[in-house]
Backbone as JSON, one array per atom type, in Angstrom:
{
  "sequence": "MTKLIKIIIIFILLSLTSVHAQDNQKLVQEQCKRIGQKLGSVGVNDCLDINLRATNGRTVKNAPILVKEYLPLENKPPLGKILLIGGIHGDEYSSVSVVFKWMKILSDHHSGLFHWNIIPVLNPDGLLRKKSQRMNENNVDLNRNFPVKSWNDAARKHWIEETHKNPRRYPGKRPLSEPESSWLVRYTNEYKPDVIVAVHAPHGIVDYDGPRNAPHKLGRLYLNLLGTYPGSLGNYAGVQRAIPVVTIELPYAGIMPTDNEINSIWRDMVTWLTENITEKVYIESLKNN",
  "N": [[23.34, 168.07, -74.96], [26.16, 170.26, -74.03], [27.77, 170.56, -71.01], [28.72, 173.19, -70.29], [26.45, 174.17, -71.52], [24.09, 173.58, -70.2], [24.75, 174.66, -67.32], [24.54, 177.44, -68.01], [22.09, 177.5, -68.9], [20.65, 176.93, -66.82], [21.72, 178.88, -64.71], [19.83, 181.05, -66.27], [17.47, 180.41, -65.52], [17.09, 180.55, -62.62], [17.83, 183.2, -62.32], [15.78, 184.43, -63.7], [14.03, 183.53, -61.85], [14.68, 184.68, -59.72], [14.08, 187.11, -60.2], [11.47, 187.37, -61.06], [10.27, 186.88, -58.31], [11.59, 189.44, -56.83], [9.68, 191.3, -58.48], [7.46, 190.47, -57.38], [7.3, 190.77, -55.04], [7.94, 193.38, -54.73], [5.38, 194.4, -55.74], [3.59, 193.47, -53.88], [4.42, 195.25, -51.52], [3.83, 197.71, -52.6], [1.18, 197.85, -52.86], [0.24, 197.04, -50.13], [1.15, 199.84, -49.06], [-0.72, 201.5, -49.6], [-2.84, 200.03, -49.19], [-2.72, 200.09, -46.23], [-2.44, 203.32, -45.88], [-5.25, 203.52, -45.99], [-6.74, 201.86, -44.29], [-7.95, 202.36, -41.19], [-7.17, 200.21, -38.95], [-5.62, 198.31, -40.38], [-2.32, 198.77, -40.19], [0.25, 199.38, -42.75], [2.54, 198.17, -41.88], [1.44, 195.81, -41.07], [-0.19, 194.92, -42.78], [2.5, 194.01, -44.47], [3.88, 192.47, -42.81], [2.29, 189.96, -43.21], [3.18, 188.81, -45.28], [2.12, 188.64, -47.64], [1.13, 187.51, -50.91], [1.68, 188.3, -54.56], [-0.91, 187.31, -56.79], [-1.84, 186.39, -60.61], [-3.82, 187.41, -61.04], [-5.81, 190.43, -61.86], [-6.7, 193.85, -61.56], [-9.44, 196.07, -62.76], [-7.84, 198.39, -63.12], [-5.61, 197.23, -63.18], [-4.03, 196.67, -60.61], [-2.92, 194.37, -58.77], [-4.56, 191.51, -57.23], [-4.2, 190.44, -54.09], [-2.74, 187.34, -52.46], [-2.9, 184.55, -49.52], [-1.56, 181.89, -48.32], [-1.57, 179.15, -46.29], [-0.71, 176.62, -45.68], [-1.55, 172.65, -45.24], [-0.54, 169.92, -42.82], [2.74, 168.34, -43.71], [2.58, 165.63, -45.55], [0.28, 164.76, -44.75], [-3.39, 164.65, -44.9], [-5.61, 167.58, -45.63], [-7.89, 168.55, -43.1], [-9.63, 170.12, -44.14], [-10.36, 172.22, -47.1], [-10.04, 175.73, -47.02], [-11.75, 178.24, -48.72], [-11.24, 182.22, -47.99], [-12.61, 185.09, -48.11], [-12.5, 188.86, -48.41], [-13.77, 191.96, -48.88], [-15.03, 191.95, -51.44], [-16.57, 194.23, -51.56], [-15.93, 196.95, -52.44], [-16.37, 199.42, -50.39], [-17.07, 198.34, -48.11], [-15.31, 198.46, -45.21], [-14.8, 196.94, -42.91], [-14.6, 194.17, -43.57], [-12.73, 194.23, -45.02], [-10.58, 194.46, -42.82], [-11.13, 192.43, -40.82], [-10.62, 190.42, -42.28], [-7.64, 190.42, -42.32], [-6.92, 190.82, -39.59], [-7.58, 188.16, -38.59], [-5.85, 186.51, -40.35], [-3.7, 187.04, -39.09], [-4.24, 185.87, -36.68], [-4.01, 183.28, -37.76], [-1.46, 183.3, -38.73], [0.15, 183.13, -36.23], [-0.82, 181.23, -34.64], [-1.35, 179.09, -36.69], [-2.34, 175.95, -36.98], [-2.05, 173.43, -39.26], [-3.71, 171.49, -39.89], [-5.81, 172.65, -41.35], [-6.3, 173.35, -45.14], [-5.29, 176.99, -45.69], [-6.51, 179.57, -47.49], [-6.46, 182.87, -48.63], [-8.08, 185.34, -49.34], [-7.82, 188.91, -48.95], [-8.63, 190.98, -50.26], [-10.86, 191.61, -52.58], [-11.58, 192.92, -54.35], [-9.99, 195.67, -54.83], [-9.35, 198.17, -56.65], [-12.16, 199.32, -56.16], [-12.08, 199.63, -53.22], [-9.44, 200.94, -52.94], [-9.66, 203.6, -54.04], [-10.24, 207.39, -54.0], [-12.52, 207.97, -52.6], [-14.38, 205.05, -51.41], [-16.09, 202.99, -52.91], [-18.68, 200.68, -53.58], [-18.76, 198.86, -55.73], [-16.73, 197.5, -58.46], [-13.84, 199.13, -60.76], [-15.35, 199.2, -63.15], [-17.59, 200.21, -62.45], [-19.39, 197.86, -61.56], [-21.04, 195.65, -60.07], [-19.45, 193.35, -58.05], [-20.56, 190.99, -56.7], [-22.5, 190.71, -58.19], [-22.02, 189.14, -60.81], [-21.2, 187.06, -61.08], [-21.34, 183.39, -62.87], [-24.12, 181.91, -62.71], [-26.29, 179.98, -64.04], [-28.99, 181.11, -64.43], [-28.63, 183.59, -65.34], [-28.48, 185.58, -67.82], [-31.13, 185.83, -68.07], [-32.28, 186.26, -65.78], [-30.6, 187.81, -63.8], [-29.96, 190.6, -64.63], [-32.87, 191.48, -64.88], [-33.77, 191.55, -62.08], [-31.73, 192.98, -61.22], [-33.07, 195.78, -62.76], [-36.11, 195.86, -62.13], [-36.1, 194.86, -59.48], [-34.45, 196.22, -57.84], [-34.64, 198.64, -59.14], [-33.06, 199.51, -60.96], [-30.67, 200.14, -59.2], [-27.6, 201.88, -59.02], [-25.73, 200.43, -57.49], [-25.74, 197.89, -57.59], [-25.44, 196.69, -59.93], [-25.48, 194.36, -62.32], [-23.84, 194.17, -64.4], [-22.62, 193.69, -67.94], [-22.3, 191.09, -68.66], [-22.21, 187.48, -67.62], [-19.31, 187.13, -65.69], [-17.91, 189.9, -66.73], [-15.98, 190.88, -65.37], [-12.43, 191.07, -64.84], [-12.35, 190.62, -62.21], [-14.15, 189.12, -61.04], [-13.8, 187.26, -62.91], [-11.43, 186.2, -62.55], [-11.4, 184.94, -59.82], [-13.09, 182.59, -59.92], [-11.77, 180.77, -61.7], [-9.57, 180.5, -59.73], [-10.91, 179.5, -58.04], [-11.26, 177.22, -59.02], [-9.19, 175.99, -59.48], [-8.18, 175.61, -57.01], [-10.17, 174.34, -55.69], [-12.04, 174.42, -53.06], [-13.49, 173.1, -50.18], [-14.75, 174.29, -48.71], [-16.36, 178.0, -49.05], [-15.89, 181.17, -47.5], [-17.42, 184.08, -46.9], [-16.69, 187.73, -46.64], [-18.74, 190.1, -45.55], [-20.42, 193.0, -44.94], [-23.09, 195.61, -43.88], [-25.03, 193.67, -42.19], [-24.57, 192.57, -40.03], [-25.32, 189.68, -39.53], [-25.46, 186.28, -39.82], [-25.63, 184.51, -43.42], [-26.13, 181.93, -45.65], [-25.03, 179.29, -48.09], [-26.18, 176.54, -49.72], [-24.97, 173.03, -49.59], [-24.63, 170.89, -46.57], [-25.26, 171.57, -43.01], [-25.8, 174.35, -42.02], [-24.26, 177.48, -40.06], [-25.33, 178.36, -36.68], [-24.48, 180.15, -35.29], [-22.33, 182.74, -34.92], [-19.71, 183.88, -32.95], [-21.81, 186.79, -32.1], [-23.49, 186.63, -34.08], [-26.46, 185.92, -35.66], [-27.65, 183.2, -37.56], [-29.55, 184.02, -40.52], [-31.46, 183.81, -43.05], [-30.77, 185.93, -45.94], [-31.41, 185.05, -48.86], [-31.24, 184.45, -51.88], [-29.07, 185.6, -54.81], [-29.37, 186.27, -58.33], [-26.47, 186.0, -59.94], [-24.99, 186.0, -57.32], [-22.38, 185.32, -55.43], [-22.93, 183.43, -53.59], [-25.26, 181.8, -54.64], [-23.89, 181.04, -57.13], [-21.58, 179.6, -56.14], [-22.67, 177.98, -53.69], [-25.16, 177.23, -54.77], [-25.56, 176.13, -57.14], [-22.83, 174.86, -57.53], [-22.8, 173.46, -55.32], [-20.82, 173.97, -53.2], [-19.9, 174.74, -50.42], [-21.22, 178.01, -48.96], [-20.66, 180.7, -46.89], [-21.55, 183.26, -45.45], [-20.6, 185.78, -43.89], [-21.88, 188.77, -42.12], [-20.64, 191.15, -41.11], [-21.42, 193.77, -38.5], [-21.26, 196.66, -39.18], [-19.87, 198.79, -41.84], [-18.08, 200.57, -41.68], [-16.82, 200.17, -38.76], [-15.02, 198.63, -36.87], [-15.8, 195.32, -35.63], [-15.39, 194.88, -31.74], [-12.17, 192.91, -30.5], [-12.7, 190.53, -28.63], [-15.24, 190.2, -30.23], [-14.13, 189.4, -32.38], [-12.16, 187.56, -32.62], [-14.29, 185.27, -31.13], [-16.36, 185.22, -32.81], [-14.05, 184.13, -35.07], [-13.4, 181.71, -33.73], [-16.02, 180.16, -33.55], [-16.33, 179.94, -36.28], [-13.95, 178.12, -36.82], [-14.74, 175.99, -35.36], [-17.4, 175.13, -36.32], [-16.86, 174.26, -39.08], [-15.2, 172.59, -38.02], [-16.66, 170.48, -37.1], [-18.51, 169.94, -39.46], [-17.67, 169.93, -41.64], [-15.33, 168.77, -41.96], [-15.1, 166.25, -41.14], [-16.6, 164.86, -43.02], [-14.95, 165.67, -45.12], [-12.19, 164.58, -44.65], [-12.57, 161.45, -44.05], [-13.25, 161.11, -46.64], [-10.77, 161.37, -47.93], [-8.92, 160.16, -47.23], [-10.0, 157.09, -47.95], [-9.69, 158.09, -50.73], [-7.06, 157.38, -50.64]],
  "CA": [[23.46, 169.33, -74.65], [27.05, 170.8, -73.03], [27.86, 171.13, -69.4], [28.72, 174.21, -69.99], [25.36, 174.79, -72.22], [23.37, 173.1, -68.92], [24.92, 175.53, -66.77], [23.45, 178.63, -68.35], [20.7, 177.65, -68.81], [20.09, 176.82, -65.24], [21.71, 180.14, -64.43], [19.03, 181.66, -66.52], [16.03, 179.91, -64.9], [17.26, 180.79, -61.72], [17.95, 184.39, -62.57], [14.36, 184.94, -64.24], [12.9, 183.22, -60.9], [15.13, 185.95, -58.58], [13.27, 188.53, -60.94], [9.86, 187.45, -60.89], [10.47, 187.11, -56.7], [11.53, 190.86, -56.63], [8.91, 191.79, -58.84], [6.37, 190.16, -56.88], [7.5, 191.41, -53.39], [7.58, 194.6, -55.36], [3.97, 194.54, -56.04], [3.12, 193.62, -52.37], [4.62, 196.58, -50.94], [2.71, 199.01, -53.11], [-0.44, 197.5, -52.69], [0.38, 197.05, -49.05], [1.47, 200.68, -48.87], [-1.93, 201.36, -50.21], [-4.45, 199.86, -48.12], [-2.78, 200.63, -44.97], [-2.95, 204.04, -45.65], [-6.35, 203.15, -46.25], [-7.69, 201.36, -43.49], [-7.38, 202.79, -40.3], [-7.55, 199.05, -38.17], [-4.59, 197.79, -40.77], [-1.22, 199.71, -40.77], [1.49, 199.45, -43.19], [3.52, 196.9, -41.28], [0.26, 195.12, -40.22], [0.2, 194.15, -44.22], [3.88, 193.46, -45.06], [4.04, 190.94, -42.09], [1.56, 189.0, -43.65], [3.89, 187.96, -46.06], [1.42, 187.95, -49.26], [1.8, 186.88, -52.25], [0.54, 188.68, -56.07], [-1.09, 186.51, -58.25], [-1.6, 186.95, -61.76], [-5.14, 188.11, -60.99], [-5.57, 191.84, -62.15], [-8.14, 194.42, -61.3], [-9.49, 196.75, -64.59], [-7.13, 199.26, -63.2], [-4.46, 196.59, -63.55], [-3.85, 196.29, -59.23], [-2.67, 192.78, -58.29], [-4.65, 190.43, -56.42], [-3.2, 189.62, -53.54], [-3.34, 186.13, -51.59], [-1.72, 184.16, -48.8], [-1.99, 180.52, -48.38], [-1.75, 178.56, -45.26], [-0.6, 175.0, -45.76], [-1.56, 172.01, -44.15], [0.76, 169.46, -42.24], [3.42, 168.17, -44.83], [2.59, 164.51, -45.63], [-0.77, 164.6, -43.99], [-3.82, 165.61, -46.12], [-5.74, 168.43, -44.32], [-9.0, 168.08, -42.86], [-10.4, 170.97, -45.46], [-9.93, 173.42, -47.96], [-11.13, 176.56, -46.9], [-11.32, 179.91, -49.11], [-11.88, 182.88, -47.19], [-12.51, 186.08, -49.2], [-12.95, 189.78, -47.63], [-13.51, 193.31, -49.55], [-15.61, 192.18, -52.49], [-17.39, 195.15, -52.23], [-14.91, 198.07, -51.54], [-16.29, 200.14, -48.97], [-17.4, 197.6, -46.81], [-14.25, 198.2, -44.85], [-14.49, 196.06, -42.02], [-14.31, 193.11, -44.12], [-11.18, 193.65, -45.12], [-9.75, 194.55, -41.81], [-11.12, 191.73, -40.05], [-9.85, 189.14, -42.66], [-6.19, 190.71, -42.04], [-6.99, 190.31, -37.89], [-7.71, 186.36, -38.99], [-4.23, 186.18, -41.24], [-2.52, 187.36, -37.72], [-4.17, 184.84, -35.67], [-3.2, 181.99, -38.41], [0.18, 183.64, -38.95], [0.86, 183.01, -34.98], [-1.32, 180.1, -34.72], [-1.82, 178.13, -37.54], [-1.74, 174.16, -36.59], [-1.43, 172.85, -40.37], [-5.29, 171.04, -40.15], [-6.83, 172.91, -41.98], [-5.35, 174.48, -45.93], [-6.2, 178.32, -45.66], [-6.21, 179.76, -49.15], [-6.96, 183.9, -47.97], [-7.99, 186.67, -50.71], [-8.09, 189.87, -47.88], [-9.6, 192.05, -50.72], [-10.99, 190.97, -53.98], [-11.84, 194.83, -55.06], [-9.29, 196.38, -54.59], [-10.0, 199.24, -56.88], [-13.45, 199.8, -55.25], [-11.44, 200.09, -51.53], [-9.04, 202.66, -52.5], [-10.05, 205.17, -54.41], [-10.75, 208.39, -53.41], [-13.97, 207.52, -51.98], [-14.43, 204.48, -51.63], [-17.44, 202.34, -53.51], [-19.31, 199.15, -53.29], [-18.7, 198.51, -57.05], [-15.06, 197.57, -59.31], [-13.7, 200.66, -61.46], [-16.05, 199.38, -64.4], [-19.14, 200.22, -61.59], [-20.01, 196.74, -61.41], [-21.15, 194.66, -58.18], [-18.71, 191.86, -58.31], [-21.41, 189.92, -56.45], [-23.6, 189.71, -58.8], [-21.54, 189.2, -61.83], [-20.55, 185.49, -60.84], [-22.23, 182.84, -63.98], [-25.03, 181.31, -62.85], [-27.15, 179.32, -64.95], [-30.3, 182.05, -64.86], [-27.92, 185.14, -65.32], [-28.89, 186.27, -69.21], [-32.6, 186.05, -67.74], [-32.75, 187.0, -64.45], [-29.74, 188.82, -63.17], [-30.49, 191.99, -65.16], [-34.28, 191.96, -64.57], [-33.68, 191.7, -61.15], [-31.51, 194.9, -61.25], [-34.38, 196.48, -62.96], [-37.4, 195.35, -61.43], [-36.22, 194.53, -57.73], [-33.53, 197.6, -57.57], [-34.85, 200.1, -59.89], [-31.65, 200.2, -61.59], [-29.54, 200.84, -58.28], [-26.38, 201.31, -59.47], [-24.82, 199.67, -56.4], [-26.23, 196.53, -57.44], [-25.54, 196.39, -61.01], [-24.45, 192.76, -62.77], [-22.47, 194.04, -65.52], [-23.21, 193.46, -69.28], [-22.44, 189.46, -68.87], [-21.26, 187.13, -66.44], [-17.69, 187.3, -65.52], [-17.23, 190.23, -67.39], [-14.77, 191.52, -65.27], [-11.23, 190.47, -64.07], [-12.09, 190.42, -60.83], [-14.55, 187.95, -60.58], [-13.0, 185.84, -63.51], [-9.97, 185.24, -61.79], [-11.87, 184.31, -58.26], [-13.98, 181.42, -60.69], [-10.5, 180.56, -62.1], [-8.85, 180.32, -58.82], [-11.76, 178.53, -57.16], [-11.21, 175.89, -60.1], [-7.82, 175.54, -59.07], [-7.54, 175.64, -55.53], [-11.06, 173.37, -55.39], [-12.07, 174.07, -51.79], [-14.33, 172.49, -49.45], [-16.25, 175.34, -48.42], [-15.95, 179.45, -49.13], [-16.22, 182.07, -46.53], [-17.06, 185.12, -47.24], [-17.05, 188.48, -45.4], [-19.34, 191.88, -45.85], [-21.26, 194.39, -43.86], [-23.07, 195.77, -42.44], [-26.03, 193.33, -42.16], [-25.09, 192.09, -38.74], [-25.78, 188.64, -39.66], [-24.6, 184.9, -40.47], [-26.11, 183.98, -44.07], [-25.39, 180.67, -45.95], [-26.02, 178.54, -49.64], [-25.51, 175.66, -50.28], [-25.18, 171.76, -48.77], [-24.45, 170.44, -45.1], [-26.1, 172.2, -41.71], [-25.31, 175.98, -41.92], [-23.8, 177.98, -38.73], [-26.56, 178.5, -36.34], [-24.66, 181.29, -35.07], [-21.12, 182.6, -35.1], [-20.15, 185.36, -32.47], [-22.85, 187.37, -31.49], [-24.21, 187.05, -35.44], [-26.75, 185.12, -35.89], [-28.18, 182.84, -39.16], [-30.77, 184.9, -41.36], [-30.98, 183.67, -44.65], [-30.78, 187.02, -46.98], [-31.84, 185.21, -49.95], [-30.27, 184.13, -52.95], [-29.93, 186.98, -55.84], [-29.14, 186.21, -59.71], [-25.05, 186.41, -60.33], [-24.27, 186.2, -56.4], [-21.28, 184.23, -54.81], [-23.57, 182.22, -52.49], [-25.8, 181.38, -55.77], [-22.88, 180.48, -58.18], [-21.0, 178.39, -55.51], [-23.22, 177.37, -52.88], [-25.9, 176.67, -55.18], [-25.1, 175.82, -58.77], [-21.65, 173.9, -57.21], [-22.52, 172.8, -54.15], [-19.7, 174.09, -52.59], [-20.65, 175.87, -48.93], [-20.51, 179.26, -48.67], [-20.78, 180.76, -45.55], [-21.32, 184.82, -45.89], [-20.44, 186.49, -42.77], [-21.83, 189.97, -42.46], [-20.54, 191.98, -39.85], [-22.66, 194.68, -38.35], [-21.19, 197.73, -39.36], [-18.95, 198.62, -42.69], [-16.91, 201.25, -41.35], [-16.52, 200.4, -37.63], [-14.56, 197.41, -36.42], [-16.1, 194.99, -34.23], [-14.18, 194.52, -30.92], [-11.23, 192.29, -30.69], [-13.47, 189.5, -28.55], [-16.0, 189.74, -31.03], [-13.38, 189.16, -34.3], [-12.04, 186.11, -31.89], [-15.08, 184.94, -31.39], [-16.94, 184.83, -34.78], [-13.14, 183.53, -35.33], [-13.63, 180.22, -32.58], [-17.41, 180.0, -34.1], [-16.45, 179.35, -37.37], [-13.33, 176.83, -36.63], [-15.33, 174.62, -34.4], [-18.13, 174.8, -37.31], [-15.28, 173.68, -39.81], [-14.2, 171.03, -37.85], [-17.7, 169.63, -36.66], [-19.89, 170.14, -40.54], [-17.13, 169.7, -42.84], [-13.72, 168.32, -42.31], [-15.22, 164.76, -40.72], [-16.95, 163.9, -44.13], [-13.51, 165.35, -46.49], [-11.37, 163.65, -43.77], [-12.96, 160.49, -44.35], [-13.02, 160.76, -48.37], [-9.31, 161.43, -48.15], [-8.73, 158.3, -46.65], [-10.69, 156.63, -49.17], [-9.03, 157.78, -51.45], [-5.44, 157.64, -50.53]],
  "C": [[24.9, 168.84, -73.73], [26.61, 170.68, -71.75], [27.81, 172.7, -69.29], [27.37, 175.49, -70.25], [24.05, 175.19, -70.73], [23.36, 174.38, -68.04], [24.59, 177.0, -66.85], [22.48, 178.55, -68.54], [19.7, 177.52, -67.39], [20.4, 177.97, -64.34], [20.25, 181.27, -64.7], [18.32, 181.9, -65.77], [16.21, 180.29, -64.05], [17.43, 182.5, -61.28], [16.45, 184.88, -63.02], [13.66, 184.41, -62.73], [12.94, 184.52, -59.72], [14.24, 187.42, -59.19], [12.28, 188.85, -60.46], [9.75, 187.9, -58.96], [10.46, 188.62, -56.31], [10.31, 191.51, -57.12], [7.34, 191.9, -58.2], [6.28, 190.71, -55.46], [7.09, 192.82, -53.74], [5.68, 195.47, -55.22], [3.1, 194.45, -55.03], [2.92, 194.94, -51.85], [3.95, 197.71, -51.29], [1.53, 198.6, -52.99], [-0.54, 197.74, -51.39], [0.36, 198.48, -47.89], [0.04, 201.42, -48.81], [-3.02, 201.14, -49.5], [-4.01, 199.93, -46.51], [-2.39, 202.35, -45.01], [-4.62, 204.76, -45.87], [-7.3, 202.77, -45.41], [-6.68, 202.38, -42.15], [-6.73, 201.47, -39.0], [-6.19, 198.38, -39.19], [-3.6, 198.78, -41.21], [-0.48, 199.1, -41.94], [2.2, 197.89, -43.31], [2.66, 195.56, -41.29], [0.11, 193.92, -41.78], [1.01, 193.29, -44.56], [3.77, 192.37, -44.38], [3.36, 189.96, -42.43], [2.09, 187.9, -44.59], [2.73, 187.23, -47.56], [1.9, 187.59, -50.34], [0.55, 187.4, -53.53], [0.26, 187.91, -56.5], [-1.25, 187.0, -59.38], [-2.85, 187.42, -61.9], [-5.09, 189.59, -60.96], [-6.81, 192.32, -61.71], [-8.31, 195.55, -62.92], [-8.53, 197.6, -63.81], [-5.52, 198.4, -62.99], [-3.31, 196.06, -61.87], [-3.69, 194.25, -59.24], [-3.69, 192.29, -57.01], [-4.27, 189.85, -55.67], [-3.72, 188.43, -52.88], [-2.8, 185.83, -49.99], [-2.13, 182.86, -48.38], [-1.1, 179.71, -46.74], [-1.64, 177.12, -45.21], [-1.03, 174.02, -45.22], [-0.49, 171.2, -43.86], [1.45, 168.87, -43.35], [2.95, 166.22, -44.65], [1.31, 163.83, -44.81], [-2.32, 165.36, -44.71], [-4.77, 166.35, -44.83], [-7.21, 167.7, -44.37], [-10.16, 168.83, -43.41], [-9.7, 171.84, -46.43], [-10.52, 174.97, -47.9], [-10.23, 177.96, -47.63], [-12.05, 180.84, -48.8], [-11.64, 184.44, -47.6], [-12.91, 187.48, -48.4], [-12.52, 190.8, -49.15], [-13.81, 192.69, -50.96], [-16.53, 192.88, -53.0], [-16.2, 196.24, -51.15], [-15.27, 199.37, -50.63], [-17.06, 199.26, -47.83], [-15.75, 197.51, -46.1], [-13.41, 197.01, -43.82], [-14.17, 194.71, -42.31], [-13.09, 192.75, -44.53], [-10.4, 193.24, -44.05], [-9.62, 193.46, -40.99], [-10.6, 190.38, -40.32], [-8.32, 189.1, -41.81], [-6.27, 190.36, -39.98], [-6.87, 188.5, -37.94], [-6.35, 186.07, -39.23], [-3.52, 186.48, -39.62], [-3.08, 186.09, -37.1], [-3.57, 183.58, -36.41], [-1.75, 181.81, -38.49], [0.54, 183.09, -37.66], [0.22, 181.57, -34.59], [-1.76, 178.84, -35.27], [-1.44, 176.35, -37.42], [-1.86, 172.78, -38.23], [-2.92, 171.93, -40.61], [-6.0, 171.44, -40.87], [-6.12, 173.15, -43.51], [-6.26, 175.4, -46.29], [-6.12, 178.9, -47.5], [-7.3, 181.51, -48.67], [-6.62, 185.0, -49.21], [-8.58, 188.38, -49.53], [-9.09, 191.02, -48.89], [-9.48, 191.54, -52.11], [-11.04, 192.43, -54.96], [-10.94, 195.82, -54.66], [-9.39, 197.98, -55.0], [-11.28, 199.99, -56.49], [-12.88, 200.27, -54.1], [-10.52, 201.17, -52.19], [-8.93, 203.46, -53.2], [-10.49, 206.43, -53.87], [-11.66, 208.2, -52.21], [-14.5, 206.08, -52.28], [-15.59, 203.67, -52.41], [-17.74, 200.68, -53.81], [-18.83, 198.33, -54.6], [-16.78, 198.38, -57.74], [-15.15, 198.92, -59.75], [-14.6, 200.87, -62.93], [-17.64, 199.77, -63.55], [-19.56, 199.24, -61.86], [-20.27, 195.89, -60.6], [-20.67, 193.2, -58.68], [-19.89, 190.58, -57.79], [-23.01, 189.61, -56.87], [-23.54, 189.66, -60.53], [-20.93, 187.22, -62.01], [-22.0, 184.54, -62.25], [-23.22, 181.94, -63.69], [-25.74, 181.14, -63.87], [-28.29, 180.6, -65.61], [-29.6, 183.48, -64.88], [-28.32, 186.34, -66.42], [-29.98, 186.63, -68.89], [-32.98, 186.85, -66.56], [-31.35, 188.25, -63.38], [-30.23, 190.57, -64.05], [-32.05, 192.57, -65.18], [-34.09, 192.04, -62.93], [-33.41, 192.87, -60.64], [-32.71, 195.62, -61.58], [-35.25, 196.51, -62.22], [-37.34, 195.68, -60.06], [-35.68, 195.75, -56.96], [-33.93, 198.83, -57.97], [-33.83, 200.53, -60.7], [-30.61, 200.84, -60.77], [-28.34, 200.73, -58.64], [-24.89, 200.98, -58.76], [-25.21, 198.44, -56.49], [-25.92, 196.33, -59.03], [-24.29, 195.51, -61.59], [-23.49, 193.14, -63.56], [-23.44, 193.72, -66.82], [-23.4, 191.89, -69.74], [-22.11, 189.22, -68.15], [-20.49, 187.21, -67.02], [-17.24, 188.56, -66.24], [-16.28, 191.27, -66.81], [-14.11, 190.68, -64.38], [-11.63, 189.57, -62.65], [-12.69, 188.91, -60.73], [-14.13, 186.85, -61.79], [-12.31, 185.16, -62.87], [-10.73, 184.56, -60.52], [-12.44, 183.07, -59.15], [-12.19, 180.81, -61.42], [-9.64, 179.79, -60.88], [-9.58, 178.92, -58.14], [-11.42, 177.58, -58.06], [-10.28, 175.05, -59.66], [-7.49, 174.9, -58.28], [-8.92, 174.28, -54.81], [-11.51, 172.85, -53.85], [-13.41, 173.69, -51.35], [-15.56, 173.79, -48.93], [-15.6, 177.16, -48.44], [-16.75, 180.36, -47.85], [-16.18, 183.19, -47.25], [-17.51, 186.29, -46.13], [-17.39, 189.59, -46.37], [-19.48, 192.15, -44.81], [-21.86, 195.08, -44.37], [-24.71, 195.03, -41.87], [-26.38, 192.71, -40.42], [-25.42, 190.4, -38.51], [-24.97, 187.18, -40.02], [-25.64, 184.64, -41.94], [-25.64, 182.96, -44.89], [-26.16, 179.86, -47.04], [-25.01, 177.46, -49.19], [-25.45, 173.95, -49.54], [-24.39, 171.82, -47.17], [-25.43, 171.41, -44.34], [-25.37, 173.36, -41.62], [-24.9, 176.09, -40.39], [-24.95, 178.27, -38.43], [-25.89, 180.04, -35.56], [-22.91, 181.28, -34.87], [-20.63, 184.24, -34.55], [-21.75, 185.23, -32.07], [-23.66, 187.04, -33.11], [-24.95, 185.56, -35.89], [-27.47, 184.74, -37.37], [-29.48, 183.28, -39.21], [-30.63, 184.91, -42.12], [-31.71, 185.0, -45.26], [-31.44, 186.66, -48.23], [-31.32, 184.73, -51.19], [-30.19, 185.1, -53.95], [-28.76, 186.35, -57.09], [-27.64, 186.8, -59.61], [-24.1, 186.62, -58.85], [-23.18, 185.23, -56.43], [-22.02, 182.82, -54.57], [-24.46, 181.34, -53.76], [-24.89, 180.84, -57.0], [-22.06, 179.17, -57.38], [-21.89, 177.62, -54.78], [-24.52, 176.64, -53.67], [-26.33, 175.51, -56.22], [-23.89, 174.79, -58.42], [-21.58, 173.21, -56.14], [-21.27, 172.85, -53.26], [-20.67, 175.42, -51.09], [-20.58, 177.24, -49.02], [-20.9, 180.11, -47.69], [-20.66, 182.5, -45.9], [-21.72, 185.39, -44.42], [-20.46, 188.26, -42.88], [-22.07, 190.59, -41.06], [-21.28, 193.33, -39.42], [-22.7, 196.33, -38.8], [-19.62, 198.09, -40.64], [-17.75, 199.53, -42.41], [-16.19, 201.47, -39.96], [-16.36, 198.88, -37.41], [-15.54, 196.8, -35.31], [-14.85, 194.8, -32.83], [-13.72, 193.37, -31.18], [-11.93, 190.99, -29.77], [-14.32, 189.41, -29.33], [-15.46, 189.11, -32.38], [-12.96, 187.62, -33.43], [-13.28, 185.16, -31.35], [-15.81, 184.52, -32.31], [-15.42, 183.86, -35.14], [-13.24, 181.71, -34.73], [-14.73, 179.45, -33.26], [-17.09, 179.26, -35.01], [-15.64, 178.4, -37.4], [-14.0, 175.71, -36.5], [-16.62, 174.39, -35.79], [-17.61, 174.14, -38.55], [-15.55, 172.76, -39.59], [-15.56, 169.74, -37.84], [-18.6, 169.55, -37.91], [-19.23, 169.65, -41.6], [-16.16, 168.9, -42.92], [-14.06, 166.51, -41.54], [-15.35, 163.87, -42.18], [-15.91, 164.11, -45.28], [-12.76, 164.57, -45.85], [-11.43, 161.94, -44.31], [-12.84, 159.74, -45.82], [-11.44, 160.63, -48.74], [-8.83, 160.28, -48.17], [-8.38, 157.51, -47.77], [-9.6, 156.66, -50.44], [-7.43, 157.7, -51.78], [-5.44, 156.18, -49.96]]
}
């Protein structure tokens, strides 16, 4: 290969990288504009300032699923890998807005001790339609669409017998029938989190699925186990895969907690992670190294 050909190839690769970065930025800008116009507690600039990245995940309506990654300290194993998810249900506005508030905290004060991967809204189609809805664009409850072993027998039976075919709880035709849930499983497999934190509303409690000790209290929210539902993220990741899943149920879907409460929940969550997750993870990482 001649020197000229090598230079041409490098130039083409750099051009493709630049085009991809521009396309990614455009997708983020468009999505932030829509989020900022929808949510009273998150402005367009609030969203843009986070410097989110558009993943290869797409919704039913081909909207990008955005993420923000806060990397650990260089050349040092993180105390834990945390996957934080908001907006699984599109009509739970506070679950998205609070995650944006926590990303702002991390943007200002990230210590690098944890490795964070944050998805502020998994279900943008449900959130950003004229009248927001719990389900995605296919009218499927994403939190009933995850592939638990009992899904084929239990999910539809539960929907029919326990919810009386409540359309807000429709689990879909099959597990991972939806692009959003399917992408999240792939992303989880790639990232391999030590714990998953999912933010919901409006039960005003802390729910938990998985090994180790559950957080007794986060802010003013106390532990109150809601049960494990067929196809839920807690069932799939917490029970089936033994990845601790902390579900934070905010008190209201449409009303934000106070700033003090938002900060209090955050502090308690980080304390719980430090005391219950990170010590074991850190020891194991040192052994592997």
